[in-house]
C-alpha positions as CSV (number, residue, x, y, z in Angstrom):
1,X,-123.2,-27.5,-148.2
2,X,-124.4,-24.3,-149.8
3,X,-123.7,-21.0,-148.1
4,X,-126.5,-19.4,-146.2
5,X,-127.1,-15.5,-146.3
6,X,-128.9,-13.6,-143.9
7,X,-129.9,-10.0,-144.6
8,X,-132.0,-7.0,-143.3
9,X,-134.1,-6.0,-146.2
10,X,-136.1,-2.8,-146.3
11,X,-139.8,-3.1,-147.0
12,X,-142.9,-1.1,-148.1
13,X,-146.0,-1.2,-146.0
14,X,-147.5,-4.0,-148.2
15,X,-144.3,-6.0,-147.2
16,X,-142.9,-5.9,-150.8
17,X,-139.1,-5.2,-150.9
18,X,-138.0,-1.4,-151.1
19,X,-135.0,-0.9,-153.4
20,X,-135.8,2.8,-153.9
21,X,-133.5,5.7,-152.6
22,X,-135.4,7.1,-149.6
23,X,-134.8,10.0,-147.2
24,X,-134.1,9.2,-143.5
25,X,-137.8,9.7,-142.9
26,X,-138.5,6.6,-145.1
27,X,-140.2,8.7,-147.8
28,X,-139.0,8.4,-151.5
29,X,-136.2,10.7,-152.6
30,X,-137.8,11.0,-156.0
31,X,-141.7,11.2,-155.7
32,X,-142.1,10.1,-159.2
33,X,-140.3,6.7,-158.4
34,X,-143.7,5.2,-157.5
35,X,-142.4,4.1,-154.1
36,X,-144.9,4.5,-151.4
37,X,-142.1,4.7,-148.8
38,X,-140.1,2.4,-146.6
39,X,-141.9,1.3,-143.4
40,X,-140.1,-1.7,-141.9
41,X,-137.1,-3.9,-142.3
42,X,-137.4,-7.7,-142.7
43,X,-134.9,-10.3,-141.7
44,X,-134.5,-12.8,-144.7
45,X,-132.7,-15.9,-144.8
46,X,-131.7,-17.7,-147.9
47,X,-132.8,-20.9,-146.5
48,X,-135.8,-19.9,-144.4
49,X,-137.1,-16.8,-146.2
50,X,-138.6,-14.3,-143.8
51,X,-137.6,-14.8,-140.1
52,X,-140.0,-13.3,-137.6
53,X,-142.0,-10.1,-138.0
54,X,-140.9,-7.0,-139.7
55,X,-139.0,-4.4,-137.5
56,X,-139.8,-0.7,-137.7
57,X,-136.4,0.2,-137.2
58,X,-133.3,-1.2,-138.8
59,X,-131.2,-1.1,-135.5
60,X,-133.8,-3.6,-134.1
61,X,-133.6,-5.9,-137.2
62,X,-129.8,-6.3,-137.1
63,X,-129.8,-8.1,-133.8
64,X,-132.5,-10.4,-134.9
65,X,-130.4,-11.2,-138.0
66,X,-127.4,-11.9,-135.9
67,X,-129.4,-14.2,-133.6
68,X,-130.9,-16.3,-136.6
69,X,-127.2,-16.5,-137.9
70,X,-126.1,-18.0,-134.5
71,X,-129.0,-20.4,-134.9
72,X,-127.6,-21.7,-138.0
73,X,-124.0,-22.1,-136.5
74,X,-125.4,-23.9,-133.5
75,X,-127.2,-26.3,-135.9
76,X,-124.1,-26.9,-137.8
77,X,-122.0,-27.5,-134.5
78,X,-124.6,-30.1,-133.5
79,X,-124.0,-32.2,-136.7
């Protein structure tokens, strides 16, 4: 069975991944980078893709990621 990864991914307002360096405010550190700024965090599963709706604070997304991970563990235990 393949390994499943679940991560919290920063996103732009248009829901595209944000891989730019940003300030704590979410604004880009380098204004010339073309980054519109980080506005949300999505829980992304390697098997299911985006899980639920994006969260505006990383600390709210992390428990959602842990909960989804537990769902996978429960499904494995049931087999």
